C-alpha positions as CSV (number, residue, x, y, z in Angstrom):
1,M,0.0,0.0,0.0
2,P,1.4,3.5,-0.8
3,V,2.8,5.5,2.0
4,T,0.5,8.4,3.0
5,P,0.9,11.6,5.0
6,A,-1.2,10.0,7.8
7,D,1.5,7.4,8.3
8,L,3.9,10.2,9.6
9,E,2.7,12.7,12.1
10,P,2.5,15.7,11.8
11,L,3.0,15.6,8.0
12,A,-0.7,16.0,7.0
13,E,-1.0,19.3,8.9
14,D,2.3,20.5,7.6
15,L,1.3,19.9,4.0
16,E,-1.7,22.0,4.6
17,R,0.6,24.7,5.9
18,L,2.7,24.2,2.8
19,D,-0.4,24.6,0.5
20,T,-1.3,27.9,2.3
21,A,2.3,29.1,1.9
22,L,2.4,28.2,-1.8
23,R,-0.8,30.1,-2.5
24,G,0.5,33.1,-0.6
25,A,3.8,33.0,-2.4
26,V,2.2,33.2,-5.9
27,D,-0.4,35.7,-4.9
28,H,0.0,39.1,-6.5
29,Q,-1.9,42.4,-6.7
30,D,-2.1,41.9,-10.4
31,R,-5.0,39.4,-10.4
32,F,-4.1,37.9,-13.8
33,L,-0.6,37.1,-12.8
34,A,-1.9,35.6,-9.6
35,E,-4.3,33.5,-11.6
36,V,-1.8,32.1,-14.0
37,G,0.8,31.6,-11.3
38,S,-1.5,29.5,-9.2
39,H,-3.0,27.6,-12.2
40,L,-1.4,24.2,-11.3
41,L,-1.8,24.5,-7.6
42,S,-5.3,23.0,-7.6
43,G,-4.3,20.1,-10.0
44,S,-3.2,16.6,-9.1
45,G,0.4,17.4,-8.3
46,K,1.9,15.2,-5.5
47,R,4.2,17.8,-3.9
48,V,7.0,15.3,-3.9
49,R,9.8,17.8,-3.7
50,S,8.3,19.9,-1.0
51,T,7.3,16.8,1.0
52,L,10.9,15.7,0.9
53,T,12.1,19.0,2.3
54,I,9.7,18.8,5.2
55,V,10.4,15.1,5.9
56,A,14.2,15.7,5.7
57,S,13.7,18.3,8.4
58,Y,11.9,15.7,10.6
59,A,14.7,13.3,10.0
60,V,17.1,15.8,11.6
61,R,14.8,17.3,14.3
62,G,12.5,14.4,15.2
63,L,8.7,14.1,15.1
64,D,7.9,15.7,18.5
65,R,6.8,19.0,16.8
66,P,5.6,20.4,13.5
67,A,8.0,21.4,10.8
68,S,9.6,24.8,11.4
69,E,8.6,27.8,9.3
70,Q,12.0,27.6,7.6
71,A,11.3,24.1,6.5
72,I,7.9,25.1,5.1
73,T,9.5,28.0,3.3
74,G,12.2,25.8,1.9
75,G,9.7,23.3,0.7
76,C,7.7,26.1,-0.9
77,A,10.8,27.4,-2.7
78,C,11.6,23.9,-4.1
79,E,8.1,23.3,-5.2
80,L,7.9,26.7,-7.0
81,V,11.1,25.9,-8.9
82,H,9.5,22.6,-10.0
83,M,6.2,24.4,-11.0
84,G,8.1,27.1,-13.0
85,S,10.0,24.4,-14.9
86,L,6.7,22.7,-15.8
87,Y,5.4,25.9,-17.3
88,H,8.5,26.2,-19.4
89,D,8.5,22.5,-20.3
90,D,4.9,22.7,-21.6
91,V,5.9,25.5,-24.0
92,I,8.8,23.4,-25.3
93,D,6.6,20.3,-25.6
94,E,3.6,22.2,-26.9
95,A,1.6,20.3,-24.2
96,Q,-2.1,20.7,-24.1
97,T,-2.7,19.3,-20.6
98,R,-0.8,19.1,-17.3
99,R,-2.1,17.4,-14.1
100,G,-5.4,16.7,-15.8
101,V,-6.2,20.4,-16.6
102,P,-5.3,22.5,-19.6
103,S,-1.7,23.7,-19.5
104,V,-1.0,27.4,-19.1
105,N,0.3,27.7,-22.7
106,A,-2.9,26.0,-24.0
107,R,-5.3,28.0,-21.9
108,W,-3.6,31.4,-22.5
109,S,-0.4,31.5,-24.7
110,N,3.2,30.5,-24.8
111,I,4.3,34.0,-23.8
112,V,2.0,34.0,-20.8
113,A,3.4,30.5,-19.8
114,I,7.0,31.6,-20.1
115,L,6.5,34.8,-18.1
116,A,4.4,33.0,-15.5
117,G,7.2,30.4,-15.2
118,D,9.7,33.2,-14.7
119,Y,7.5,34.7,-12.0
120,L,7.4,31.4,-10.1
121,L,11.2,31.1,-10.3
122,A,11.6,34.6,-9.1
123,R,9.3,33.9,-6.1
124,A,11.3,30.7,-5.3
125,S,14.5,32.7,-5.4
126,S,13.0,35.3,-3.0
127,L,11.9,32.6,-0.6
128,A,15.4,31.0,-0.7
129,A,17.1,34.3,0.0
130,S,15.0,34.7,3.1
131,L,16.6,31.5,4.4
132,G,20.1,32.8,3.9
133,A,22.8,33.1,1.3
134,D,23.7,29.4,1.4
135,V,20.2,28.2,0.5
136,A,19.8,31.0,-2.1
137,A,23.1,29.9,-3.7
138,L,22.1,26.2,-3.7
139,L,18.8,27.0,-5.3
140,A,20.4,29.2,-8.0
141,A,22.9,26.4,-8.8
142,T,20.0,23.9,-9.0
143,I,18.0,26.1,-11.4
144,A,21.2,26.2,-13.6
145,E,21.4,22.4,-13.4
146,L,17.7,22.1,-14.5
147,C,18.5,24.2,-17.5
148,R,21.7,22.1,-18.3
149,G,19.7,18.9,-18.2
150,E,17.0,20.2,-20.4
151,V,19.5,21.6,-23.0
152,R,21.4,18.3,-22.9
153,E,18.1,16.5,-23.7
154,L,17.2,18.9,-26.5
155,Q,20.6,18.2,-28.2
156,H,19.6,14.6,-28.7
157,L,16.0,14.7,-30.0
158,F,15.2,11.9,-32.4
159,D,18.8,10.6,-31.9
160,V,18.8,6.8,-32.3
161,E,22.4,6.9,-31.2
162,R,21.6,8.4,-27.8
163,D,23.3,6.3,-25.1
164,E,22.9,5.7,-21.4
165,E,25.5,8.2,-20.5
166,E,23.7,11.0,-22.3
167,Y,20.4,10.0,-20.8
168,Y,21.8,9.8,-17.2
169,S,23.5,13.2,-17.6
170,S,20.3,14.8,-18.7
171,I,18.1,13.4,-15.9
172,E,20.7,14.1,-13.3
173,G,20.2,17.7,-14.2
174,K,16.5,18.1,-15.1
175,T,15.1,15.9,-12.3
176,S,17.6,14.5,-9.8
177,S,19.3,17.8,-8.9
178,L,16.1,19.3,-7.5
179,F,15.3,16.1,-5.5
180,A,18.8,16.3,-4.0
181,T,18.4,20.0,-3.3
182,S,14.9,19.5,-1.7
183,C,16.4,17.0,0.8
184,R,19.5,19.1,1.4
185,V,17.5,22.2,2.2
186,G,15.5,20.3,4.8
187,G,18.7,19.5,6.5
188,M,20.2,23.0,6.1
189,V,17.2,24.8,7.7
190,S,17.3,22.3,10.6
191,T,21.1,23.1,11.2
192,A,22.1,19.5,10.5
193,P,25.9,18.8,10.5
194,A,27.6,18.5,7.1
195,P,27.7,14.7,7.0
196,T,24.0,14.5,7.6
197,T,23.1,17.1,4.9
198,D,25.4,15.2,2.5
199,A,23.6,11.9,3.3
200,L,20.2,13.6,2.7
201,E,21.4,15.0,-0.6
202,R,22.7,11.6,-1.7
203,F,19.3,10.1,-0.8
204,G,17.5,12.7,-2.9
205,R,19.9,12.4,-5.8
206,H,19.3,8.6,-6.1
207,L,15.6,9.0,-5.5
208,G,15.4,11.6,-8.3
209,M,17.1,9.2,-10.7
210,C,14.7,6.4,-9.7
211,F,11.7,8.7,-10.0
212,Q,12.6,9.9,-13.5
213,I,13.4,6.4,-14.9
214,V,10.1,5.1,-13.5
215,D,8.3,8.1,-15.0
216,D,9.9,7.4,-18.4
217,C,8.7,3.8,-18.2
218,L,5.2,4.9,-17.4
219,D,5.2,7.1,-20.5
220,L,5.3,3.9,-22.5
221,T,3.1,1.6,-20.4
222,S,0.4,3.9,-18.8
223,T,-2.6,5.7,-20.1
224,D,-3.5,9.4,-20.8
225,Q,-5.9,9.4,-17.9
226,A,-3.5,7.9,-15.4
227,L,-0.7,10.3,-16.4
228,G,-2.7,13.4,-16.7
229,K,-1.1,14.0,-20.1
230,P,-0.7,12.1,-23.4
231,A,1.0,8.8,-23.0
232,G,3.8,8.1,-25.4
233,Q,4.7,11.8,-25.6
234,D,8.4,11.1,-25.3
235,L,8.4,9.2,-28.5
236,V,6.4,11.9,-30.2
237,E,8.9,14.5,-29.1
238,G,11.9,12.4,-30.0
239,I,13.1,12.0,-26.4
240,Y,14.5,8.5,-26.4
241,T,14.6,7.4,-22.7
242,L,16.3,4.5,-21.1
243,P,13.8,1.8,-22.1
244,V,13.9,3.0,-25.7
245,I,17.7,3.1,-25.6
246,Y,17.8,-0.5,-24.4
247,A,15.2,-1.6,-27.1
248,L,17.1,0.2,-29.9
249,R,20.2,-2.0,-29.2
250,E,18.2,-5.2,-29.9
251,S,15.9,-4.1,-32.7
252,P,17.0,-3.0,-36.2
253,E,13.3,-2.6,-37.0
254,L,12.7,-0.2,-34.2
255,R,15.9,1.8,-35.1
256,A,14.6,2.1,-38.7
257,A,11.1,3.3,-37.5
258,L,12.5,5.9,-35.1
259,G,14.6,9.0,-35.8
260,R,11.5,11.0,-36.8
261,P,8.1,11.8,-35.3
262,P,5.7,8.8,-35.3
263,T,2.2,9.1,-36.8
264,P,-0.8,8.7,-34.5
265,D,-1.3,5.3,-36.2
266,T,2.2,4.0,-35.5
267,L,2.7,5.4,-32.0
268,G,0.9,2.6,-30.2
269,E,2.8,-0.1,-32.2
270,L,6.1,1.6,-31.3
271,R,5.2,1.6,-27.6
272,N,4.3,-2.1,-27.8
273,Q,7.6,-3.0,-29.5
274,V,9.6,-1.4,-26.7
275,I,7.5,-3.1,-24.0
276,A,7.7,-6.5,-25.8
277,S,11.5,-6.3,-26.0
278,G,11.8,-6.4,-22.2
279,A,13.4,-3.0,-22.1
280,V,10.9,-1.5,-19.7
281,D,11.7,-4.2,-17.2
282,A,15.4,-3.7,-17.6
283,A,15.0,0.0,-17.1
284,R,12.9,-0.6,-13.9
285,S,15.8,-2.7,-12.6
286,V,18.0,0.4,-12.9
287,A,15.4,2.4,-11.0
288,I,15.3,-0.2,-8.2
289,D,19.1,0.0,-7.9
290,H,18.9,3.7,-7.4
291,A,16.2,3.2,-4.8
292,T,18.4,0.8,-3.0
293,K,21.3,3.3,-3.0
294,A,18.9,6.0,-1.8
295,T,17.9,4.0,1.3
296,E,21.5,3.0,1.9
297,A,22.5,6.7,2.0
298,L,19.9,7.3,4.8
299,R,20.9,4.2,6.8
300,G,24.5,5.3,6.8
301,A,23.6,8.5,8.7
302,D,23.4,7.5,12.4
303,S,22.1,10.9,13.5
304,L,18.8,10.7,11.6
305,D,15.5,9.7,13.3
306,P,15.0,6.0,12.6
307,G,11.2,6.3,12.3
308,V,11.6,9.0,9.6
309,V,14.2,6.9,7.9
310,A,11.8,4.0,7.8
311,W,9.1,6.2,6.4
312,L,11.4,7.6,3.7
313,S,12.4,4.0,2.8
314,A,8.8,3.0,2.4
315,Y,8.1,6.2,0.4
316,T,10.9,5.3,-1.9
317,E,9.5,1.8,-2.5
318,G,6.2,3.4,-3.3
319,L,7.7,5.6,-5.9
320,V,9.4,2.7,-7.5
321,S,6.3,0.6,-7.7
322,R,3.9,3.3,-8.7
323,D,1.7,2.7,-11.8
324,R,0.9,6.3,-12.7
């Protein structure tokens, strides 16, 4: 059964505090900017990154009290970076939906989506600055890593020669870096010693790798409704993820069919070819390996609360086995 906030007191109440903080952070006297900035807040987002910040703070301080205001602010900053990147991603991808609702670019325009994404990144930076120069510098470096990972991916669109090294480099930047930062911020605002913040960061880094690989597998195996966006979109956009890279090694037919956008009629068959090759299972094995390394990073830090470590380990298992 998936791990829920109710399994870890006082997370449910702290996530409500986080939601209030997020809405306050994106509010603006310009009502239109406030509307577009908060567009995805009422969607089906799981708040994974901000949850990690809050729970990382529990791991350091224990469960005898709610998260500090600094932990809520840090989680809010990390979540806004993620949301801003989604606004920009949807412009790049020409996405029509996000989290089960129309994307900002589809509802308004690309220009509005880009500027609203910039606004969210600015608000995240302001919140990080309120936590001190070290947190602000870390978040700035993470935003740069997000950009590097995305640019690296764009350099290899429709590239049937893309290899694992290129794939790993891209997702380390565009996904794993923010997971790592979210966990590290939770330690930093809780005044954890350097070895502890390093362990939390390693946990987040491996968890982020696991999360993205599973996400890429689900793009091939899941449905539009479950994903909240079109399934198979990576193949449409020419983003050849780990399972596709594995399948391309073994299938000359698949290699001949890729390298260009698929038609609506051929997309389903291409997805089926990748799944039938066993490549999705092979990619999930890599995700499981990262999940194992993530939990090992936590268990190597003696100063962390054992109950929180157990929760994070179960949370990691839930992310690996998720079906949407």
